[in-house]
C-alpha positions as CSV (number, residue, x, y, z in Angstrom):
1,X,77.4,-71.4,282.7
2,X,74.0,-70.6,281.2
3,X,72.9,-72.0,277.5
4,X,73.3,-68.6,276.1
5,X,75.2,-65.2,276.8
6,X,73.8,-62.1,277.3
7,X,75.2,-60.8,274.0
8,X,73.2,-63.5,272.1
9,X,69.7,-63.4,274.5
10,X,69.9,-59.8,273.9
11,X,70.4,-60.3,269.9
12,X,67.4,-63.1,269.8
13,X,64.8,-61.0,271.8
14,X,65.4,-57.9,269.7
15,X,65.2,-59.9,266.5
16,X,62.5,-62.6,267.6
17,X,60.0,-60.2,269.3
18,X,61.8,-56.7,269.6
19,X,62.2,-56.5,272.8
20,X,65.3,-54.7,274.9
21,X,66.9,-56.8,277.5
22,X,69.2,-55.9,280.6
23,X,72.0,-57.9,281.5
24,X,70.6,-57.8,285.0
25,X,67.7,-60.3,283.6
26,X,69.8,-62.9,281.7
27,X,70.3,-65.4,284.1
28,X,66.0,-65.0,285.0
29,X,65.4,-65.9,281.3
30,X,67.8,-68.4,281.1
31,X,66.9,-69.8,284.2
32,X,63.4,-70.6,282.2
33,X,64.9,-72.2,279.3
34,X,67.0,-74.2,281.1
35,X,64.2,-75.6,283.1
36,X,61.7,-75.6,280.2
37,X,64.6,-77.7,278.2
38,X,65.1,-80.0,281.4
39,X,61.3,-80.2,281.3
40,X,61.3,-81.4,277.5
41,X,64.0,-84.3,277.5
42,X,62.6,-85.6,280.8
43,X,59.2,-86.3,278.5
44,X,61.5,-87.5,275.9
45,X,63.2,-90.0,278.0
46,X,59.6,-91.3,279.4
47,X,58.3,-92.1,276.0
48,X,61.7,-93.8,275.2
49,X,61.1,-95.7,278.1
50,X,57.3,-96.4,277.4
51,X,58.6,-97.2,273.7
52,X,61.1,-99.9,275.4
53,X,64.5,-98.5,274.5
54,X,67.0,-97.5,276.2
55,X,68.1,-94.6,274.3
56,X,66.5,-91.0,273.6
57,X,65.6,-90.6,269.7
58,X,64.3,-87.3,268.4
59,X,60.7,-89.1,267.9
60,X,60.7,-88.9,271.8
61,X,60.5,-85.3,272.3
62,X,57.3,-84.1,272.5
63,X,57.3,-81.5,269.6
64,X,54.1,-79.8,269.1
65,X,53.4,-77.9,265.9
66,X,54.0,-74.5,267.7
67,X,57.2,-75.7,268.7
68,X,57.5,-77.2,265.4
69,X,57.3,-73.3,264.2
70,X,59.3,-71.8,266.7
71,X,61.9,-74.0,265.7
72,X,61.5,-72.9,262.2
73,X,61.2,-69.4,263.5
74,X,64.7,-69.7,265.2
75,X,66.3,-70.9,262.3
76,X,65.0,-67.9,260.4
77,X,66.1,-65.2,262.8
78,X,70.0,-66.7,261.6
79,X,71.5,-66.7,265.2
80,X,73.3,-69.2,266.2
81,X,74.0,-70.6,269.8
82,X,77.1,-72.2,271.3
83,X,76.8,-76.0,271.2
84,X,79.0,-76.2,274.4
85,X,77.0,-73.7,276.6
86,X,74.2,-76.0,275.9
87,X,76.1,-79.6,276.1
88,X,77.7,-77.8,279.7
89,X,74.1,-77.2,280.6
90,X,72.9,-80.6,280.0
91,X,75.8,-82.1,281.9
92,X,75.0,-79.8,285.0
93,X,71.7,-81.3,285.4
94,X,70.7,-84.2,286.9
95,X,71.2,-87.0,284.4
96,X,68.9,-88.3,282.3
97,X,68.4,-92.3,283.0
98,X,68.9,-93.0,278.6
99,X,71.4,-91.2,276.6
100,X,70.4,-88.9,273.8
101,X,71.3,-90.5,270.4
102,X,74.3,-88.6,268.8
103,X,72.8,-86.9,266.1
104,X,69.9,-85.0,268.5
105,X,72.5,-82.6,270.0
106,X,71.7,-80.4,266.6
107,X,67.7,-81.2,267.7
108,X,68.8,-80.0,271.3
109,X,70.4,-76.6,270.2
110,X,67.5,-75.7,267.9
111,X,65.3,-76.7,271.1
112,X,67.3,-74.1,273.0
113,X,67.0,-71.4,270.5
114,X,62.8,-72.6,270.1
115,X,62.6,-71.7,273.7
116,X,64.1,-68.2,273.8
117,X,61.9,-67.5,270.8
118,X,58.6,-68.6,272.7
119,X,59.5,-66.8,275.9
120,X,60.6,-63.5,273.6
121,X,57.1,-64.0,271.9
122,X,55.2,-64.8,275.0
123,X,56.4,-61.5,276.8
124,X,55.9,-59.3,273.9
125,X,51.9,-61.1,273.7
126,X,51.5,-60.0,277.4
127,X,52.7,-56.3,277.4
128,X,52.8,-55.6,273.1
129,X,53.3,-51.8,274.2
130,X,56.3,-52.3,275.8
131,X,60.0,-53.0,274.8
132,X,61.4,-53.3,277.8
133,X,61.7,-56.8,279.7
134,X,61.3,-56.2,283.1
135,X,61.2,-58.8,286.1
136,X,57.1,-58.6,286.3
137,X,57.0,-59.9,282.5
138,X,59.7,-62.9,283.3
139,X,57.2,-63.5,286.1
140,X,54.3,-63.9,284.1
141,X,55.7,-65.6,281.3
142,X,57.3,-67.9,283.6
143,X,54.4,-69.2,284.9
144,X,52.7,-69.1,281.4
145,X,55.1,-71.8,280.2
146,X,54.9,-73.8,283.4
147,X,51.1,-74.5,282.4
148,X,52.0,-75.0,278.9
149,X,55.1,-76.5,278.3
């Protein structure tokens, strides 16, 4: 199961960037978000280790100013993600060396939403004239996010 289903993804893309996404592109987009979420958690794990802890704190997450702003924008969209979907994704990935502190689950949910906002806005910046998400746009967005996150 993906971190977000088609209906929620469709609503988020419309609200965040005025984009229309077809159901067939859901997996491609959620794969990007899941990969970037895992990357952020791996960096947090490394930071926890550097700080001599065997648990991941919120302060271990590498949250940039831009990501913080995307979290705020996600909250403004008034769209809620299902924590069970995100937790199911976390249980399906290779386990982290250290567990997340309990109150970090909500932050992971916000990070997932922010990553969805980032993907949608990157797509809109790549092709501001179109409202339609296509495979080429997804591919370009994925490459940009690999360079930056």
